[in-house]
N, C-alpha and C positions, 0 to 999 in steps of 0.2 A: 922586264930588265934586273928584275932578283933572281931571276932563274936562268942560271948557265946553259947552254944548247947540250953540253954531255951531261948535266943532271937531269934534264928532261928525258934525253935519250936512256938513260940508266932506270927512270922511272918506269918508262914505256916498254924496256926488255923486261925488266921484273912483272910487270902487269899482265904482258903477253898483248901489246900493242904495236900493233907494225907500222902504222902510218897514224900521223897527227896533223890537224889543221892548227898551225899557229897565227898569232896576229900581233900587233903591238900593243904594248901597255904603256900606262903613266904618262911623261910627257910628248911621246912618239905617240900616242893616241890623241890627246887633246891638242897640242901644240905644233912639235914638231913633226909634221905628218910626212914630209919628205925624206929627213932621216931614219924615222921608222921604218917606211916600207922598203927603203933600200936595205935596211938591215935585215929584214923579213926576208926580202928575195936572195940576200947573199945567203943566209942561213939553208933556204929552200935549195938553191943551187950546188950549197955543197954536200946536201942530203937529200937528192931528189926521189930517192927510194922511201922516205920515212917522212916527208913532210909537205903538205901542201902550205900557203901562204893567203892570207887576206890582206889586201890593202886596209888601212884606216884614213880616213878623210874627215874633217870638223867641217860642216855645212855653214859654218859663220863665216869660212873664206871665201863663200860664193864661187862666183867663176874659177877662181884658185884651185877651191875643191873639187870641181869637177874635172879641170886639166888633170889635178894629181890623181885622179882615179883613172882616167882616161890613161897617163902615164904607166901607171904601177900596173894596169892589166895588160895594154898592149906591149909596154916597155921591158917592164920588170919581170913579166910572167906569173904576177899574182892570180888567185882563183878566184876571188869573192871579196867583196867588202862587209866591214866591220862599225858598226856604227855603236855608240853608247851615249845615248842622250842625258843622261843623268851627268856622267863626267864632263860631254862636250858642250852642256848647256841648251839643250833644245826639248821642247815637248815633240815625242814620236811622230805626232801629228800634224806639228804645225809647218805651216808653208816654207819656213826655213831647207827645210830638207827636200822639198820637191825636185829642185835641179838636179841632187845627187842621185836622188832615187830613177828620174829619169835617165841619167849618164849611165847608171847600173844597168837599165833596161835594155839602151842602145848596144853596151857589152855583153847581154846576154850572161849576167852574173849572179851567183845569189848573196842576200843580203841578209847576213845574221846582225838581229838588234836585241841587247840585253833587255829584259823586262824584270818585272818585280818592285819596281822601286819609285813609290811617290815623288813628286807629283809629275816627274818627267816622262815616265816610262812602264804605263801600265799596259796590260796586254789588252784593253780596250782598244786604247788609245793606236797599238800596232795593227790589230785586227781594222780599224778606221782606215789606217794607211795602206792597207793591203786591199781593201776593197776600192779605195780612189783610184789603186794601181792594179789591177787585176793580170796586168801582163807581168807585173813584178814576181820576182820569187824569194819569198822570205823565211827566214828560220827564226823564229821567237826564242831566244836563249833562257834557259831554265824554266821556262812553261809558267811563267808567272810569279816563279820563286817560291818562298815559305807563307807568303801571305796573299798572293792575289790568286791561284791557281784555280778556284773557283768559279773564276770568270774566263777560264779558258775553253775547256771541254765542249759546249754546247755551244758558245758563239763560232769557236773555230770550226766546228762543223759546215758551218752555213759559207765558210771562206776558204775556198780551197786551196789557195796559192801559199798558204802558212805551214810548214814543217815545225814540229816543236822539239827542242833540244832538252836532254835530260838532268843535266848538271845543276847542283844545289836545290832542286825538288827536295821538300825536309822529307817527304815520306816515300817509300816505295808504292805504295797504294795510290798515289797520283797519277803515277807513271803507267800502272795499271789500268785505272779508270780512262787515261788518255787512248791507250791503245784501243780499247773496249768500244769507246765511242768514236773515234776516228779511221781505226785500223791501224794495224803496225806499219802499213808503208808509209805515215806521214809523222812517226816518231823516231828520232834519232839520239844516239848515245853522244853525251859530251862528259869531259872532266872537269872544266874549268882550271886545270893544274895552273901554276900552284896552290891557287886560293883552296881547292879542293882536294883530296886524296883519290889519284885515279884507280887504285886497287878498290878503294870503298864503293865508287860511283860504279865499276863493274858488278860488285857485289849486289848493289841496289838493284840491278837488272837481274841478275842470275836468280834472286831470291822471289822471284814473282812466278815461277812456274810457268813460264810460257812454252807454247810449241816450238818446236825447233825452228820453221818458219819464221812465226813472231822473234824469237830471240835472235836470229841470224840477222832480219829486219833490220831491228833495233842497233844492235851491235855492229854492223858493217856494210850491210848489201844496200841499206838506202844512201848511205853516203857514198857509196861503190857508184851508183846509179846516179844521183845528181851529179855528182863531179866528174861524170865520166870515166871511172879509174879502168 
């Protein structure tokens, strides 16, 4: 809500980013989901070559959240689901979120979940949720963040339906270790703009001295494949 579309497009152009995934924040993420999803859909339709949109629904709304997710994907043309357990007020692996996950499975969309904030959104909670729903497709935002990365690589290697997203990890070495243990096919670049700086997040990947294949997988090819671009 604090970042105008024009500002984001300018940041993308400066950083050499062709396409970005966007989603609602603030009250649009927590309370006014319909308004937020309509807004995101409108931006995507105005700039279809630059953006994909993820829907946001709060699981506390129950069946209303399920119906809003269905409307957002089938009616508004959005491409995935963003969940933020901390801001939306639930633990990532508790039963309140199950109906929303099951609808995402029916719709065949990816689920991005914020990670790295106790007590609601820890990596092991997300991995437990992914084990309960092996047919679901998860992206773990921030790879556990600054404090919980150590809970990610080895457990994640045993849960094949979880991909890792790189933004806000506090050290490039964490990204390198994830690539070494999981393979570059399961790690994907993210910026978390405007919380973090897009060019800085890209540089964090480029300093790792990855092979051309690994670099391309992380920066664009995995997203290109997962979202059918």
